[in-house]
N, C-alpha and C positions, 0 to 999 in steps of 0.2 A: 433382530438387526445387528450391525459389529461397527463399533465406531474406534477409532483410533485415539483415545481420552489420554488426556493429562492432569497431572494433581498436583493439589496445594493441602498446604493445613485443614481448609475448611471449605475445598470445591476440588470439583471433578468437572472438567471443561474438556472443548474444543473445539473452540474461534479461531477460523480463518476467512481472511479478508481479501476483496481483490479492490484496490484505491488504482486509480486515474489521475492524472495531472494533468493538466494540458498549457503549454505555454500561451501566455497573454496574447492575445489576436491570432492565434495558431500557426506564431512565425515560426519560420523555419531553422531553430537551434542547434539542433541535431544533427550537422553532417558531415560531423567529424569523430572518427574513433576516438580519439583522444579526449574529447569532451565526453560523449558515452561514455567512458570509462572512465572518467572523473568522477560522473555521475552517477552510476556504477555503486562506484566505491564510498562518494558520501553518503551514500545509500544506506548500506549494509554500517556504516559507521555509525552514524544516527540509529539506526532500528536498534543495532547493538546495544547505546547507549538507553535505552525504551525497554528492555529486554524483551525485543520483537524480532522473530526468525524470518528471515526473505527466505520465500519457496521459490520465488522465479522475478526475475523484473527485464521487463523488456522496452525498446525505444524506439519510437518511426520519429521521425523530422521535427514533429509540434508534439509531442506527446509519449507521457511517461506510464506504461501497468505497470503493478507491483502488486505479487501475491505474497500475504503473511498471516502468520499467527501470533497470536498473544495472548497473554492472560487475561481475566478476568476484571484484573484489578488495572489495567493501563488505562490510563487517559487516552483516546485516540485522539482527540480535535490538540491535543499538546504534541503528541509525536507529526501528526499533518502537518501545523504549522512548522515545527523545528525543522520538518522534513522538507518543508518551502522554501523557510527562510534559509538553512545552510547550505541546501544546493544548490540558490541563487547566489547567495556571495560569493561563496564559491566558486564558482564557474563564470558568474562577472569577473573576480579579482584575476582569476588565471588565465583568462582568456578574453580574447578581443572578438566580444560580438555585441555591442553598444547600439552596431549600425542595423544588427539582426533585430533588435527591440524596440517597442513602439514605449517612448518616455521612460527610459532604463527600468521599467518592468517586466519581471522576468515570466511569473508563472501567474495564471488565472486568477482570480480571487475564488472563483468555485473549484469545486472535487466531485470527482462521484467516489464515494465508499460502498464495498456490497459485500454483504457478507455472502457466504460461499459451507458448501455441505458436502457430507457423503453420501447423501440420500436424497431424493426427491422430496419435493413440498408434498405433494401426494401420495410417495411411501410414510412419509412421515407421519402425516391426516390419519391413512388407514392405521400404522401401530399404535398412534394415540388412542382411535378408534376402539380397538378391539382390546386396550384393558380390560381388566376384571371378567373377559368372558373365559368361561372353562375353556379350560383346555382340549 
């Protein structure tokens, strides 16, 4: 089993995530290339402040997918809150979208965060089960 491992002074890790953010009430806000470009730019800037590497990000009319990697010490809740707050403020102040929002709320309160890996769970279980057995 081969991993793309990173290391710090006290750990070796490979942490990859898939984050999905949805606009409140699925309002169709991302209909303009300038808005989408601003959202992606702000996302990269905020991620950089948290030492997070964005692998990929894509947007549809009412949601955003972000693939990213982080360190074990990253506070993901703080990152996601900063991301939602920062992107919301920037887009609401730069673009006239108030008529597309409900009660001036941009992102839904909830989000979906999924860990990703380079192997399937079944492969990992098999690997762990075979530890300690003679080769």
